[in-house]
C-alpha positions as CSV (number, residue, x, y, z in Angstrom):
1,M,0.0,0.0,0.0
2,D,2.9,2.4,-0.8
3,G,0.7,4.7,-2.7
4,D,-1.7,5.5,0.2
5,W,-0.7,9.0,1.1
6,F,-1.0,12.7,0.1
7,T,1.2,14.4,-2.4
8,R,1.4,17.8,-4.2
9,C,1.3,18.1,-7.9
10,A,3.3,20.5,-10.1
11,Q,0.2,22.8,-10.2
12,G,0.3,23.1,-6.4
13,H,-2.8,21.0,-5.6
14,Q,-2.8,18.4,-2.9
15,H,-3.9,14.9,-4.0
16,W,-4.4,11.5,-2.5
17,G,-2.0,8.9,-4.0
18,R,1.8,9.2,-4.0
19,H,2.0,7.6,-7.5
20,G,-1.2,9.0,-8.9
21,A,-4.8,7.7,-8.7
22,A,-7.3,5.8,-10.9
23,G,-11.0,5.4,-11.1
24,L,-13.5,3.1,-12.9
25,L,-16.2,4.6,-15.1
26,V,-18.7,1.7,-15.8
27,W,-21.6,2.0,-18.2
28,S,-24.4,-0.6,-18.6
29,G,-27.7,-0.3,-20.3
30,G,-27.7,3.5,-20.4
31,Q,-26.6,3.9,-16.8
32,V,-23.4,4.9,-15.1
33,L,-22.2,3.4,-11.7
34,L,-21.4,6.2,-9.2
35,Q,-20.1,6.2,-5.7
36,Q,-21.3,8.6,-3.0
37,R,-18.2,9.6,-1.1
38,A,-18.2,9.1,2.7
39,A,-16.5,11.2,5.4
40,P,-13.7,11.8,6.0
41,S,-12.9,11.7,2.2
42,S,-12.7,15.0,0.5
43,G,-16.0,15.9,-1.1
44,A,-18.0,13.8,1.4
45,G,-21.6,13.4,0.2
46,T,-20.8,14.1,-3.5
47,W,-21.0,11.5,-6.3
48,G,-18.1,10.4,-8.4
49,L,-16.2,7.3,-9.4
50,F,-15.0,4.3,-7.4
51,G,-11.2,4.6,-7.3
52,G,-8.2,5.6,-5.3
53,A,-4.4,5.7,-5.1
54,R,-2.2,3.7,-7.4
55,H,0.6,1.7,-5.9
56,R,4.2,1.6,-7.2
57,R,4.5,-0.3,-10.5
58,E,0.6,-0.7,-10.6
59,D,-0.9,0.1,-14.0
60,P,-4.1,2.3,-14.1
61,V,-6.4,-0.5,-15.1
62,T,-5.3,-2.8,-12.3
63,A,-5.5,0.1,-9.8
64,A,-9.0,1.1,-10.9
65,L,-10.4,-2.4,-10.8
66,R,-8.7,-3.2,-7.4
67,E,-10.0,0.0,-5.8
68,T,-13.5,-0.6,-7.1
69,A,-13.5,-4.1,-5.7
70,E,-12.3,-2.8,-2.3
71,E,-15.0,-0.1,-2.1
72,S,-18.0,-1.9,-3.6
73,T,-19.6,-5.3,-4.3
74,L,-19.4,-4.8,-8.1
75,P,-18.1,-8.0,-9.7
76,T,-15.2,-6.3,-11.5
77,G,-14.2,-9.6,-13.2
78,E,-17.3,-9.0,-15.4
79,V,-16.3,-5.5,-16.5
80,R,-15.0,-5.2,-20.0
81,V,-12.3,-2.5,-20.1
82,H,-12.2,-0.6,-23.3
83,G,-10.1,2.5,-22.7
84,S,-8.5,5.0,-20.4
85,W,-8.0,8.8,-20.2
86,T,-5.4,10.6,-18.2
87,E,-5.7,14.0,-16.5
88,D,-2.1,15.0,-16.0
89,H,-1.2,17.6,-13.4
90,G,2.6,17.4,-13.9
91,N,4.1,14.9,-11.5
92,W,0.7,13.5,-10.6
93,A,-2.1,12.1,-12.8
94,Y,-5.6,10.8,-12.4
95,H,-6.5,7.9,-14.8
96,T,-10.2,7.3,-15.7
97,V,-10.6,3.7,-16.9
98,F,-13.7,3.1,-19.1
99,G,-15.6,-0.2,-19.0
100,T,-18.9,-1.8,-19.7
101,A,-20.8,-4.4,-17.6
102,P,-23.3,-7.0,-18.9
103,E,-26.1,-5.6,-16.7
104,P,-26.5,-3.0,-13.9
105,V,-26.5,-5.5,-11.0
106,A,-27.2,-4.3,-7.5
107,V,-24.0,-2.8,-6.0
108,R,-23.5,-2.0,-2.3
109,P,-20.8,-0.3,-0.3
110,A,-17.9,-2.5,0.8
111,S,-15.8,-0.1,2.8
112,W,-16.0,3.0,4.9
113,E,-15.1,5.1,1.9
114,T,-18.5,4.5,0.3
115,M,-21.7,6.1,1.6
116,A,-23.8,4.7,-1.2
117,A,-23.6,3.2,-4.7
118,A,-26.1,3.8,-7.5
119,W,-26.6,3.2,-11.2
120,V,-27.6,6.6,-12.6
121,P,-29.1,7.2,-16.0
122,E,-26.6,8.8,-18.3
123,D,-28.8,11.9,-18.9
124,E,-29.2,12.4,-15.1
125,V,-25.6,12.3,-14.0
126,E,-25.0,16.0,-14.3
127,H,-28.0,16.7,-12.1
128,R,-26.4,14.9,-9.1
129,L,-24.2,16.7,-6.6
130,L,-20.9,15.6,-8.2
131,F,-17.4,15.5,-6.9
132,E,-15.8,18.6,-8.4
133,P,-13.0,17.0,-10.5
134,F,-15.5,14.5,-11.9
135,A,-18.1,17.2,-12.7
136,K,-15.4,19.1,-14.7
137,A,-14.4,16.0,-16.6
138,W,-17.9,14.5,-17.2
139,P,-18.7,16.3,-20.5
140,L,-15.5,14.8,-22.0
141,L,-15.8,11.4,-20.3
142,R,-19.4,10.9,-21.5
143,A,-18.2,10.5,-25.1
144,G,-16.3,7.4,-24.1
145,L,-19.0,5.4,-22.3
146,R,-20.1,3.0,-25.1
147,R,-17.9,0.0,-26.0
148,P,-15.9,0.8,-29.1
149,V,-16.0,-1.8,-32.0
150,L,-13.4,-1.4,-34.7
151,V,-14.3,-3.1,-38.0
152,V,-11.2,-3.4,-40.2
153,D,-11.3,-3.6,-44.0
154,C,-8.5,-6.2,-44.3
155,A,-8.1,-6.0,-48.1
156,N,-7.9,-2.2,-48.0
157,V,-5.4,-2.0,-45.2
158,M,-3.3,-4.7,-46.7
159,G,-3.2,-2.6,-49.9
160,A,-1.7,0.3,-48.0
161,R,1.1,-1.9,-46.6
162,A,4.3,-2.5,-48.6
163,D,4.9,-6.2,-47.7
164,Q,4.2,-7.8,-51.1
165,W,0.8,-8.9,-50.0
166,W,-0.2,-9.8,-53.6
167,R,2.1,-12.8,-53.5
168,D,0.3,-14.5,-50.6
169,R,-3.0,-12.8,-49.6
170,A,-3.8,-15.2,-46.8
171,G,-0.3,-14.9,-45.3
172,A,-0.5,-11.1,-45.5
173,A,-3.9,-11.1,-43.9
174,A,-2.7,-13.3,-41.1
175,R,0.3,-11.0,-40.5
176,L,-2.0,-8.0,-40.3
177,R,-4.3,-9.9,-37.8
178,D,-1.3,-10.9,-35.6
179,D,0.2,-7.4,-35.6
180,I,-3.1,-5.8,-34.6
181,G,-3.6,-8.5,-31.9
182,R,-0.2,-7.6,-30.4
183,A,-1.0,-3.9,-30.1
184,A,-1.2,-3.0,-26.4
185,G,-3.7,-0.2,-27.0
186,L,-4.6,2.2,-29.8
187,T,-4.2,5.9,-29.7
188,G,-6.0,8.7,-31.7
189,I,-9.5,7.6,-30.7
190,E,-11.1,10.4,-28.6
191,P,-11.6,10.8,-25.7
192,Y,-9.3,7.9,-24.8
193,D,-5.5,8.2,-24.4
194,L,-5.5,4.4,-24.9
195,C,-8.3,2.4,-26.5
196,Y,-8.9,-1.3,-26.3
197,P,-11.7,-1.9,-28.8
198,E,-13.4,-5.1,-29.9
199,I,-11.8,-5.7,-33.3
200,V,-13.5,-7.3,-36.2
201,L,-11.3,-8.1,-39.2
202,V,-13.3,-8.6,-42.4
203,V,-11.4,-10.7,-45.0
204,E,-12.4,-11.6,-48.6
205,G,-11.3,-13.6,-51.5
206,A,-8.1,-15.6,-51.2
207,A,-7.5,-14.3,-47.6
208,R,-10.6,-16.1,-46.3
209,G,-10.1,-19.0,-43.8
210,I,-7.3,-17.6,-41.8
211,G,-9.3,-17.7,-38.5
212,A,-8.4,-15.8,-35.4
213,G,-5.1,-17.5,-34.8
214,D,-3.8,-16.8,-31.3
215,T,-5.5,-13.4,-31.1
216,T,-8.8,-12.3,-29.6
217,I,-9.7,-10.6,-32.9
218,R,-13.0,-11.8,-34.5
219,V,-12.3,-12.7,-38.1
220,V,-15.3,-12.6,-40.5
221,D,-15.0,-14.2,-43.9
222,A,-17.0,-12.2,-46.5
223,P,-18.9,-14.5,-48.8
224,R,-18.5,-12.1,-51.7
225,G,-17.0,-8.7,-51.7
226,G,-16.0,-7.3,-48.4
227,D,-17.9,-4.0,-48.5
228,D,-21.4,-5.5,-47.9
229,T,-20.1,-7.6,-45.0
230,I,-18.4,-4.6,-43.4
231,V,-21.6,-2.6,-43.6
232,E,-23.5,-5.6,-42.1
233,Q,-21.1,-5.7,-39.2
234,V,-21.5,-2.0,-38.5
235,A,-25.3,-2.2,-38.8
236,G,-25.3,-5.2,-36.4
237,T,-23.6,-3.4,-33.6
238,G,-26.0,-2.7,-30.7
239,P,-26.9,0.6,-28.9
240,D,-24.2,-0.1,-26.2
241,T,-21.4,0.1,-28.8
242,R,-19.6,2.8,-30.7
243,P,-18.8,1.5,-34.2
244,M,-15.7,2.6,-36.1
245,V,-14.4,1.4,-39.5
246,V,-10.9,1.4,-40.9
247,T,-10.9,1.8,-44.7
248,A,-9.9,4.3,-47.4
249,D,-12.7,3.3,-49.8
250,R,-14.7,6.4,-50.3
251,E,-18.0,4.8,-51.1
252,L,-17.7,2.3,-48.2
253,R,-16.8,5.2,-45.8
254,E,-20.1,7.0,-46.7
255,R,-22.1,3.8,-46.3
256,C,-20.7,3.2,-42.9
257,R,-21.2,6.8,-41.8
258,A,-24.9,6.4,-42.8
259,H,-25.1,3.7,-40.1
260,G,-23.5,6.0,-37.5
261,A,-19.9,4.7,-37.7
262,A,-16.9,6.8,-37.4
263,V,-14.2,6.3,-40.1
264,L,-10.4,6.0,-39.7
265,G,-7.9,5.5,-42.5
266,P,-5.5,2.6,-43.0
267,R,-2.4,4.8,-42.4
268,W,-3.8,5.5,-38.9
269,L,-4.0,1.8,-38.1
270,L,-0.6,0.9,-39.6
271,S,1.0,3.7,-37.6
272,Q,-0.2,2.0,-34.4
273,L,1.5,-1.3,-35.3
274,G,5.1,0.0,-35.7
């Protein structure tokens, strides 16, 4: 517990957590899980995120899940983490970890730090008496609540990669799949500093049949051209997701946008892979 103490940041503010702090922002079925802070915590009676001090060599995701499990009865093992955002104060930072839960199960206090726990409808969060730092960050954080799903146009991305993909399309597709699977987190997806989306790789033609390999990527074989399958994948995402598509195909980009998807280019994805 070497992180449990006060420190002062480069901006002159006093914070809890020698090595920074992290909190968990969980969304489920249109509702956000909030903690009512108990005395003697600062902001007693206000509502914010479950979280607390990070310990030395503890990453933000581990810290946020651990603190939430210590302060509440939320089954954190069922939370699917999909991103993080950092508020940097110089030599101290607060990390918000985003996740989704299968359903808004009943959650109770589990330590003296928690006065109450409640699932609050997303549209009603701002009407609560919020912990001041959380209130300031909420407009930005709200954009990251839904689980991101990244649908990758494999053929289009392979075409932007100079690795002689035309000699062995299946081999090139498998290399792309494995490189994406090794990525520790993706940048450039607002509001996250790091994003861990569900990834769907749509393959077509001679690249079909590569499967998922050793990755957690979902590989979908297009029965014909890949465009229709990509649009079907986007249209099939639920209201709890945030669909995004990686392609440079102009017509496909417009079709995906019509279904509410954001669009990113192949160069953006390849830059993440090194």
